[in-house]
C-alpha positions as CSV (number, residue, x, y, z in Angstrom):
1,M,227.5,4.5,33.5
2,S,224.9,1.9,34.4
3,F,225.8,-1.8,35.0
4,R,223.6,-2.8,31.9
5,T,225.6,-0.4,29.7
6,L,228.9,-1.6,31.0
7,L,227.8,-5.2,30.4
8,L,226.7,-4.4,26.8
9,I,230.1,-2.8,26.1
10,L,232.0,-5.9,27.4
11,L,229.9,-8.2,25.2
12,M,230.1,-6.0,22.1
13,V,233.8,-5.3,22.1
14,P,235.0,-8.9,21.4
15,A,232.3,-9.2,18.7
16,L,233.4,-6.0,17.0
17,L,237.1,-7.1,17.1
18,L,236.3,-10.5,15.6
19,G,234.1,-8.9,12.9
20,G,236.7,-6.4,12.0
21,A,239.4,-9.0,11.9
22,A,237.3,-11.2,9.6
23,A,236.5,-8.2,7.3
24,L,240.3,-7.5,7.1
25,G,241.2,-11.1,6.5
26,V,243.1,-11.3,9.8
27,A,243.2,-14.8,11.4
28,I,242.4,-15.0,15.1
29,P,244.3,-17.9,16.7
30,V,242.0,-20.4,18.4
31,P,243.3,-22.7,21.1
32,H,243.5,-26.4,20.1
33,W,242.7,-28.9,22.8
34,G,244.3,-32.4,22.6
35,R,245.8,-35.1,24.8
36,D,248.0,-33.5,27.5
37,Y,251.0,-35.6,26.7
38,V,251.3,-34.3,23.1
39,L,254.3,-32.0,22.6
40,R,253.9,-29.3,19.9
41,F,256.6,-28.0,17.6
42,V,256.8,-25.1,15.2
43,L,258.4,-26.5,12.0
44,E,260.0,-24.4,9.4
45,G,259.0,-25.0,5.9
46,A,255.8,-26.8,6.9
47,T,254.0,-25.2,4.0
48,T,256.3,-26.5,1.3
49,P,255.4,-29.7,-0.5
50,P,256.6,-32.7,1.4
51,E,259.5,-34.9,0.3
52,L,257.9,-38.1,-1.1
53,P,259.2,-41.4,0.1
54,E,260.3,-44.3,-2.0
55,I,257.6,-46.8,-2.9
56,A,258.6,-50.4,-2.3
57,G,257.1,-53.6,-3.8
58,P,255.8,-54.4,-7.3
59,Q,256.8,-52.0,-10.1
60,D,253.3,-52.3,-11.5
61,S,251.5,-49.0,-10.7
62,D,248.2,-50.7,-10.9
63,R,249.0,-52.6,-7.8
64,P,247.3,-51.1,-4.7
65,L,249.4,-48.7,-2.6
66,V,249.2,-48.3,1.2
67,V,251.0,-45.4,2.9
68,I,251.9,-46.2,6.5
69,D,252.6,-43.5,9.0
70,A,254.6,-43.8,12.2
71,G,253.3,-41.2,14.6
72,H,255.6,-38.6,16.2
73,G,259.4,-38.7,15.7
74,G,262.5,-36.7,16.2
75,P,262.2,-34.3,19.2
76,D,258.6,-35.3,19.6
77,P,258.5,-38.5,21.6
78,G,254.7,-38.8,21.8
79,A,253.4,-40.8,24.7
80,I,255.9,-41.8,27.4
81,G,255.9,-44.8,29.7
82,L,258.4,-46.5,31.9
83,D,259.6,-50.1,31.5
84,R,260.3,-52.6,34.3
85,E,263.7,-51.0,34.9
86,G,262.3,-47.5,35.1
87,R,263.6,-46.5,31.6
88,E,261.5,-44.3,29.4
89,V,259.6,-45.9,26.6
90,H,258.7,-43.5,23.7
91,E,255.7,-43.8,21.4
92,K,257.8,-42.6,18.5
93,D,260.1,-45.7,18.8
94,I,257.1,-48.1,19.1
95,T,255.3,-46.7,16.1
96,L,258.5,-46.8,13.9
97,A,259.1,-50.5,14.9
98,L,255.5,-51.4,14.1
99,V,255.5,-49.8,10.7
100,L,258.8,-51.4,9.8
101,A,257.5,-54.8,10.8
102,L,254.3,-54.2,8.9
103,R,256.1,-53.2,5.7
104,E,258.3,-56.3,6.0
105,Q,255.1,-58.5,6.3
106,L,253.4,-56.9,3.3
107,L,256.5,-57.0,1.0
108,A,257.2,-60.6,1.9
109,Q,253.7,-61.6,0.9
110,G,253.9,-59.6,-2.3
111,G,251.3,-57.9,-4.5
112,I,251.0,-54.6,-2.6
113,R,253.1,-51.5,-2.9
114,V,254.2,-49.8,0.4
115,A,255.5,-46.4,1.3
116,L,256.3,-45.0,4.8
117,T,256.0,-41.4,5.7
118,R,259.1,-41.9,7.8
119,A,261.5,-44.8,8.0
120,D,263.8,-43.3,10.7
121,D,263.7,-41.0,13.7
122,R,262.6,-37.7,12.2
123,I,259.7,-35.3,12.8
124,L,257.2,-34.5,10.1
125,P,254.6,-31.7,10.0
126,L,251.2,-33.2,10.8
127,A,249.7,-32.0,7.5
128,D,252.5,-33.6,5.5
129,R,251.6,-37.1,6.6
130,S,248.3,-37.4,4.9
131,E,249.5,-35.1,2.1
132,I,252.1,-37.7,1.2
133,A,249.4,-40.3,0.8
134,R,247.5,-37.9,-1.4
135,L,250.4,-36.9,-3.6
136,L,251.4,-40.6,-4.1
137,D,247.7,-41.4,-5.0
138,A,247.6,-44.0,-2.3
139,D,244.7,-46.4,-1.9
140,L,244.9,-46.5,1.9
141,F,246.5,-44.5,4.6
142,V,247.2,-46.1,8.0
143,S,248.7,-43.9,10.8
144,I,250.0,-45.9,13.7
145,H,250.2,-44.6,17.3
146,A,250.3,-45.7,20.9
147,D,248.4,-44.1,23.7
148,S,248.9,-42.9,27.3
149,A,246.6,-43.0,30.3
150,G,248.7,-40.7,32.4
151,E,249.1,-42.0,36.0
152,R,246.7,-44.9,35.4
153,D,248.2,-48.2,34.6
154,D,245.0,-50.2,34.4
155,V,243.8,-48.8,31.0
156,S,244.9,-51.0,28.1
157,G,244.0,-52.2,24.6
158,A,244.2,-51.2,21.0
159,S,241.6,-49.1,19.2
160,I,241.1,-47.7,15.7
161,Y,239.9,-44.3,14.7
162,T,238.1,-43.0,11.7
163,L,237.2,-39.4,10.9
164,S,234.1,-38.1,12.5
165,N,231.3,-36.7,10.2
166,A,231.5,-33.2,11.7
167,A,235.2,-33.1,11.1
168,S,234.6,-34.4,7.6
169,S,232.3,-31.5,6.7
170,E,234.7,-28.9,8.2
171,A,237.7,-30.4,6.3
172,A,235.7,-30.5,3.1
173,A,235.1,-26.7,3.2
174,R,238.7,-26.0,4.1
175,F,240.1,-28.3,1.4
176,A,237.9,-26.9,-1.3
177,A,239.0,-23.3,-0.4
178,R,242.6,-24.4,-0.6
179,E,242.5,-26.8,-3.6
180,N,239.7,-25.2,-5.7
181,D,241.6,-25.7,-8.9
182,A,242.1,-29.4,-8.3
183,D,241.0,-31.7,-11.2
184,R,239.0,-34.4,-9.6
185,L,238.6,-36.5,-6.4
186,N,237.4,-40.1,-6.5
187,G,236.2,-39.5,-10.0
188,I,234.2,-36.4,-9.1
189,A,235.3,-33.4,-11.2
190,I,235.7,-30.2,-9.1
191,E,237.9,-28.1,-11.5
192,G,236.6,-24.7,-12.1
193,Q,233.8,-24.9,-9.6
194,S,232.9,-22.2,-7.0
195,E,234.2,-22.7,-3.5
196,A,230.7,-23.6,-2.3
197,V,230.2,-26.2,-5.0
198,S,233.7,-27.6,-4.6
199,A,233.1,-28.0,-0.8
200,I,230.0,-30.1,-1.5
201,L,231.8,-32.2,-4.1
202,V,234.8,-32.7,-1.8
203,E,232.4,-33.7,1.0
204,L,230.7,-36.3,-1.2
205,S,234.2,-37.7,-2.0
206,Q,235.1,-37.7,1.6
207,Q,231.9,-39.6,2.6
208,R,233.0,-42.3,0.2
209,T,236.5,-42.5,1.6
210,Q,235.0,-42.5,5.1
211,E,232.8,-45.5,4.2
212,D,235.9,-47.3,3.0
213,A,237.9,-46.4,6.1
214,I,235.1,-47.7,8.3
215,E,235.1,-51.0,6.4
216,F,238.9,-51.3,6.9
217,A,238.5,-50.5,10.6
218,G,236.1,-53.4,10.8
219,L,238.5,-55.7,9.1
220,V,241.3,-54.8,11.6
221,L,238.9,-55.6,14.5
222,R,237.8,-58.9,12.8
223,E,241.4,-60.0,12.0
224,G,242.7,-59.0,15.4
225,G,239.8,-60.2,17.5
226,E,241.5,-63.3,18.9
227,R,245.1,-62.1,18.3
228,L,245.3,-58.6,19.7
229,A,244.1,-57.1,23.0
230,F,241.5,-54.4,22.2
231,H,240.1,-51.7,24.3
232,P,236.5,-52.4,25.5
233,Q,235.4,-49.6,23.0
234,P,237.8,-50.2,20.2
235,R,236.0,-48.4,17.3
236,R,236.1,-44.6,17.6
237,S,235.8,-41.5,15.5
238,A,237.4,-38.1,16.1
239,A,238.4,-34.9,14.4
240,L,241.9,-36.0,13.8
241,A,243.8,-33.8,11.3
242,V,245.9,-36.7,10.1
243,L,242.7,-38.4,8.8
244,R,241.4,-35.5,6.7
245,A,242.6,-36.4,3.2
246,P,239.4,-36.3,1.3
247,D,240.3,-38.8,-1.4
248,V,242.3,-41.5,0.6
249,P,240.6,-43.8,3.0
250,S,242.4,-43.2,6.3
251,V,242.5,-44.7,9.8
252,L,244.5,-44.1,12.9
253,F,245.4,-47.3,14.8
254,E,246.1,-46.8,18.5
255,S,248.2,-50.0,19.2
256,G,247.9,-49.9,22.9
257,F,248.9,-47.9,26.0
258,V,252.6,-47.3,26.9
259,T,251.5,-46.8,30.5
260,N,250.1,-50.3,30.8
261,R,252.7,-53.1,31.4
262,A,251.0,-55.8,29.3
263,D,250.5,-53.5,26.3
264,R,254.0,-52.1,26.7
265,D,255.5,-55.6,26.7
266,R,253.7,-56.5,23.5
267,L,254.6,-53.3,21.8
268,T,258.3,-53.4,22.6
269,T,259.2,-57.1,21.8
270,P,259.8,-58.5,18.3
271,E,257.2,-61.2,18.9
272,G,254.6,-58.7,19.9
273,Q,255.4,-56.4,17.0
274,A,255.2,-59.3,14.6
275,Q,251.8,-60.1,15.8
276,Y,250.5,-56.6,15.3
277,A,252.1,-56.6,11.8
278,R,250.4,-59.9,10.9
279,V,247.0,-58.7,11.9
280,L,247.3,-55.4,10.1
281,A,248.8,-57.0,7.0
282,R,246.0,-59.5,6.8
283,A,243.4,-56.7,7.2
284,I,245.1,-54.7,4.4
285,R,245.2,-57.6,2.0
286,V,241.5,-58.5,2.6
287,Y,240.6,-54.8,2.1
288,F,242.4,-54.6,-1.2
289,A,241.0,-57.9,-2.4
290,R,237.4,-56.6,-1.7
291,R,238.2,-53.4,-3.6
292,A,239.5,-55.5,-6.5
293,D,236.2,-57.5,-6.5
294,V,234.1,-54.3,-6.5
295,T,236.1,-52.9,-9.4
296,A,235.8,-56.1,-11.4
297,E,232.0,-56.2,-10.9
298,G,231.7,-52.6,-12.1
299,E,233.6,-53.3,-15.4
C-alpha cells in the first residue's frame, strides 16, 4: 500500500464516521474549552423544567422584573482564592452575597420586581439559569460571577460580558429547532414556521435583546466608573451559554478577581458588597426608566 493511499484512508475514515453518525442522528461529543478553574458536574434531571423562584417586590405584574443569578453553588465552588490567613475564598459565596445585597437594594428602593435563580448554596444546571428568566418573562437577566487569574495576583478589576454575535447566530438555530412551536418572541410570531424561518426570526429577536444588553452593560460602566475598580478592558463579548436566552436581555458581570487581594477585600466585606449593589441597582433602575420612556413614546 502506498503512502498516499494510506494517508487518504486516514483522512477519509473520520469523515465517513461523522457522516454516518449524522445520517443516523447520533451525536458525537465535542470537547468544550473553558477557564481551567471551572469544575463540571453531571446533574440528574437537568432536562426537566426548572423550579421557579419566588418573585419579590410589587404585586403589579406590569412592573419590570429582573432575574439575578449567583454563579456556581453547591459542590461547584467556582474560582478559588486565598485570604490573608490562607483560607480559601470561593466564588460561589461571593456571588451569593452580592446578589442578596443587590436584591435588598432594589427592594428597598421599590418599583422593581426581583427574582433570584438561587438564594442559598445550591447548584443549578447552567441551562436552567437563563431558562428561569425566560419562564418568568423577565425584562432583564444579570448573572454575577468572580474571576481567577491562576497564579497571578496582579490581575484585577470588574468586567461585563454580553453575548457575541457568532454565539447569537448559533444559539438562534439551536433554540428554533428546540422551541419551534413557541408562540412569539419580542413580539415576533414564530408559531408554525419551519425550522429555517424560525431560526431567522429568533435571531432577529436575539439581536434586539443583544442591543438592550449592550445598553445595560454601558450603564453599569457609567454608574460604576468612579465607584468600582474595572479591568482595563471592561466591556467584553463571548459565547457564554448563560447569556443565550433569545428574548431576555442578558449580561454576565465579573465582579473582580478572587486571586487579587484588593478585589478580594472588596468582594468579601459588607461595605464592598454594598458598593457593588448600589452601582448595579442604579444601572438597573436607569435601564428600566429608559425602557419605560421608549414604551411611552411608542404608544
